[in-house]
N, C-alpha and C positions, 0 to 999 in steps of 0.2 A: 797177209802180212800181219804179224803180231802188233797189238796196240799197247803192250805192257809198258813201253817206255813213255807213252803219252798219259798213262793212268797211274803212275807211281810218283812218289815224292812226299813232301811235308807241307803242312800249313804253318804259318808264321804267327808270332804274337803281335798284338797291336790292334787298335780299333780304328776302322776307316772313319774319316772325318767328312766325307762328302754326303750327298743325299741322292735318293732315288727319284726318278721323274719319268714321265711319259713323253717321248719326243718322236714325232713322225710315226706314231703307232708302234713304237718299240719301247720296252722297258729299258731304262738307262740309269747307270750309276754315274753321277756327275761330280767331279772334283774340281775345285778352283773357285775363286771369288766371282760373284756375278758381274763385277765391274771389268772383268777381263773380256774384252770385245774383239781383240785383234788376232789372237793366236788360239787355235784349237788343235788338240791331238785326239785322233780316233784310235782307241785302244781295241785291237782285234785279238780277242781272248783265245786261250787254249781250250781244250776239251771240257774243262771245268766251268767255263762260261762266265757270265757277267756277275754271278753272285759269289764267286770264289773270293775269299778274303784276301789272299795274296795279290790277286789282280787289282783289287780295290786299293790296297796299301801302295802298290806300285803307282797307280793312278794319282794318289795323293802326293807322292813324292814328285812325280813329273809336273803336276800343277804348280807345286811350290817352287821347284828348282828351275823349271823352264820359264814359268810365268805364262799362264794361259788357262784354258779350261780343257779338261780331259773327259772324254765320253767313253764309258765302258758299256757297250750296247749289247743287248741280248740278240744275238744272231742265230739262236737255236730255237726260236719260236716258242719259248716258255719251257722247253725240255731241259732238264738239269741233271748233270752227273754231279752228285753231291760230294762235299769234302769228306764225309764219313767213309766214302769208298776208298779214300787214300789209306785208311787204317783198317778196313774190314774187307779182306779179299773175298769173303763169302758173299757179301752184298754185291761186290763187283761182278761175281760170277753170274748173278741173276740179271745182269744188264746185257741186252743184245747190242754189243758195241758195233758190230758190223751194220746192223739195221740203223743204229743211231747215226753212224757216219754216212750212210746212204741218204738218210733223211736230211742230213746237214752237209751235203756235198757241195762242191763248187757250183754246179749247175743249179742246185736248189737255193743256195744262199748268196751267190755272187751278185745277182741283181739288187738285192736289198742292201748289201754292203756298198755297192757303187752309188745307189740312190741316196743313202744316208750321207756318204762323203760329199756328194755333189751339193746337197742341201745345206751343209755346214757353211758353204760360201754363198750360195744363191739365195737361201732363205734366212739363215741366221746371221749372215753378214761378216763372217770371219775373213780377215785379209790373208792369213797364212794358215795352212792346214798340214799337219803331219800325220802319218799313220805308223803305229808300232804294232807289229804282229808277233805273237808267241805261238809256237807249235802250229796248231790248226790255223791261226790267223796269219801265218807267214805268207802263204800263197796269196791271200787277199791283199796284203800290203803291196806285194809286187804287182798284182793286177791294177791296183789303184794308181801306181806309179808308171803305168805303161804308156807307150807312145800315143800321143794324140788325145789322151784322156783328160788332162787338165783338171784333175780332181784333187791332187795333193801336191805339196811343194817339196816334200822329202819323206823318206821312209826309213824305218829301222826294223830289222827282223832278228829274232833269236830262235835258233834250232827249228827252222821252218819244216812243216809237214806238208806233203802233197805238192811241193814246189816242182815245177818242170823246167827243163832247159829253155823252152820257148818263152816262159814267163821271165826268166833271167835275161834272155836276149832282148826282150822288149822294154826293159826298164829305161825310163827317160828322165828320172829325177835323182837327186842325190840319194845314195843308198848306203846304209850301214848294215853289216851282218855280224852277229855275235855267234860264233861257231865253237861248240865244245869238241873235244878230241873224239869222244865216242858218241856217234849219232847214227842209228840205223835208218833214220828218215832223211837227214841232210847228209848224204853219203859222201865219201871221199871223191867219188866221180862228180857229184854236183858241186862240191866245194871247189874242185879243180876247174870245173867249167866256169863257175862264177868268177874265179880269180883270173882266168884267161880272157873272158869276154867283157866283163864290166869295165875294166880299164880302157877298152877300145871304144866305149860308147860316148865318151865326152861328158860324163857326169862325175861329180865328186863321189869318192868311194872310200869307205872306212871298213876294213875287214879286221875283226878282232878274234883272235884264237885263244881258247881257254884249255890249256893242257890239263889232263887228269880229270876233267869234268865230262858229264854226260848229258844227253838230251833231257830237257826240262829244268836244267840247273837254275836258269835265270828267273824262273817263276815258282819253282817248287823245291829249291835247295834246302838242305837240313841246316838250320841256323846253329845247331850244336856241333856241327862239323866245321872246323876252322877253315879248311880248304874250300869247302862249298860256300861258306859264308863270305869269304874273301871274293870268290867268283861272282856271287850274286850281287855283292856291293859294287864290284868293278863294272858289272854289266849294267846295273841301274845307273851308275854315274856316267857310263859311256852314252847311254840313251839321253840322259839329261844334257850332257855336254853337246851331243850331236844336234839335238833340236834347239838348244840355246844358240848354236852357230847358224843353223840352217833356217830357223824360223824367226829368231830374234836378232840375228846379225851381230852376235857378240864376238 
């Protein structure tokens, strides 16, 4: 399956305001004030990982708008697909994407994702935890919200990659999905399955559809394209509003 939709897009203007740290043996970008002790959001990144400026800018927004601390964790073990590759197809050609995805598969990275989420409550003492997953991180968010896990209190996913029907069937916490019209990863079949099944599971559900937009829009949209810009702003606001309700009780 082609990965082109996951490795295309744009980087945004702006300077991230958070800081880098080492937490539970992971490199982490942390957004939010240190006095925020109650609410945490685990940011499950796309293929461009924890260093991608767009991901960090989104984390800054969520920390400010939701109120809490946001953790953008390196779940690729130090391996980085750089922003430069968005603009230089020749450099991207030199990357073994299939090998990268195999090294960073669900089986390889799932245990670390689950462990970090668990420790946000058990060791860091947060009372409420949300998980937001973009592209690669979408399947991970659904897994964290699965039946009997008790790891997170709500999830939001945007154009998820590698998500299965079984993971959708298993969700047991409030779930938000941001779905573009064109998405070879979150296919019409999966969209239809989610919209049939999740309303029967007894969890709060917010499905938002973005006509005319494509996979990756919510974290790699072109700021100079008015339609894409409106879409990414709507998506960002939707996530902030969702976690404001689900984690802060607004």
